[in-house]
Each structure stands twice: as structure tokens, then as C-alpha cells.
C-alpha angles and dihedrals in degrees: 000000000000120000128188121219131178105222142131125248090270089059097251113144127232093256094051089050092052096247100099107080095035090056100036124105087246094051094047095047128089115261098267092045091046091059090054092050097053112159112198128215114238087264090067103032107102096220093048107032095081091053095038091050091054094241090140089067135078116264090256093050091044091060090058096039102089094049096031130040095358088068087072093057117090136184120250142140131262093219143008088251090059091046090051090057088064100032120031120204089261090054092050090050089051090049089053090054092049092047091051092047091052095039091241124155095222113161141141110279116201114204132188108219131176110253093241090059094056127077117197127215128178094260104026147354133240120213139184106248092199088072097039125107117205107235100177146331120232121199117242090240091056091044091053090053092049092050091052086060093063 
């Protein structure tokens, strides 16, 4: 399965770099619209929160989960259409400007991941990066152009 993740060459995601909210559909919308476009973290997404919280594990394993194996699981999208629901083309263009300003290598990383190492939510997926193979990197400028085509 292919997954799509906004990250820099060091593997840091757009939210950890400070670009995520500013460039998201939610962050770029007016207040009323932003509330309608709420995008939950895996902790609050119904299809992911059980897994993300470690409730599938034994009590002993659950204690180690947040600082252990969960550190290898990252947020991404299962398609460009899903990504576009969070980040419109204008937001990706803005992210490109911010990345250039801060000399950051932010891009779209496309990973091939075995199905059993991906958990799907309604708004996103989480995947185990230890089992992911980088297929390609797409510049934010090219991504913005692709999203405008949807």
C-alpha cells in the first residue's frame, strides 16, 4: 500500500516543523469554517484511537507502547485526495514558501508499506515506518500543482 506523508529529509513531519496548522485547510479558514473542518489527531479519531492508545496490547505492553513501538508509527494519508482535505493547494504553496524561508527540505514522501503495518482512520492513516520503503519524494511546488488538478 502507498501512503503519503509531508515530511523533510530528516523524517520530521510538517506539524513538528511548525508548518502544519498554518498551512492546513483548518488553519487557513475563518473561525466558523475552521470548526467544521476539524482534523483530529489519532488520539481522537474513532477508528484509530483504540490502536493509538495501545488498547490492543496487554497491560504490561501498553505501559511501554507510547515510548516504545508507537514511536515508529507516523501519520500520513492513503491518497492525494485525502491529503487535499487537510491541505489545499494554496496551503501546500504556503508550506513551500515557509520551508524555503526556513531552509527546510519539506516535501511529500511516498512510502510503500505492507498492509498489516498500516491502520486506517476516516481522515488519515498511521503506518510503521520501520517497514516502509521510500518510493519517491515530490516537491511541494509540484504537489501544489497536482492538487490544483483535482
